[in-house]
N, C-alpha and C positions, 0 to 999 in steps of 0.2 A: 514346577508348574510352567507350562508353555506360555510364552508371551503371545498375546493376540496380535495377529497381523493387521496392519492398517490397510484400508481399502484405497486403492489408487485410481486416479482418473486422469488420463493423458490430456483431455481437453481442458480440464481445470488447471493442470500444471502449466499449460500454455498461457492461460489467463493470468496465473500468478507471475510467470516470467514476463509477460507483457506489462503487468502492473509494476514489476521491479524496474523495468526499463523506463517507464513513465516517471517513477519516483526519482530515479537517478538523473534523468534529463532535467526535471524541474529543479532538483537540488543543484545541479551544475549551473543552471541559469541563475539561481539565487546567489550562488557563490561568486558569480561574475559581476554582480551588482557592486558598483564602486562606493556608493553612499552607504556607510555603515548603519545608519539609522533605518534606512529603507530595507537594507538586507536583514536586519534584526526583525523588522515588522513582518517581512515575507516569511522568514524562518519560523517565527512564532505562529503565524497563521497556518503554515504547512506542517507544523509539528503533529497535528491531529491526523493528517493523511498518512504520515510516516508511521505513526503509532498503529493505525488501523491496518496498514500493509504488513507491519511486523506481526501483528496478532493473527492476521490471515495466514501468513507464511508458517508461523510456529504451530498454529492449530493443524494445518495440513501435514506438517512434518511429524507431529506427535500422534495425531489421531487419524490421519488420512482423510478421505473424502466422506463427508457426513452431511446431515441436514443443516448443521450449523455452518458448513462451508459456504453455501450459497448466501446465507444471511451476512456473513462476514464480508464476502465479496461485494454484495450490494451496499453495505455500509461504507466500505472503502471507496467504491465508485461514486457514491453520493457525496462523500466528503471531498473527493478529488474534483468532481464537477462543480461543487460549491466554491472551492478554492479558485478554480479557473474562471468562474463567473465574477468573483469579487476582486481578483488580482490579475492584472495584465502581465503575462510572463512570456 
């Protein structure tokens, strides 16, 4: 039985790439924090953003672009914006 091809979307791939760079940048800034307690607090708060990014990326890699893709991207963006509004980085 032939494997179903996943639907690709170049614009969405750029959004995922941009999201990846944002996550990497924030993680680098968190790792640069000298105070271990503050670093742990930031990491704990940022964990949800990283989880949502990973879910977004994996869904696209396995299923391609779908109705769920935009919802996952919106969830990621909302979590990222919430983190930025609550934590100065």
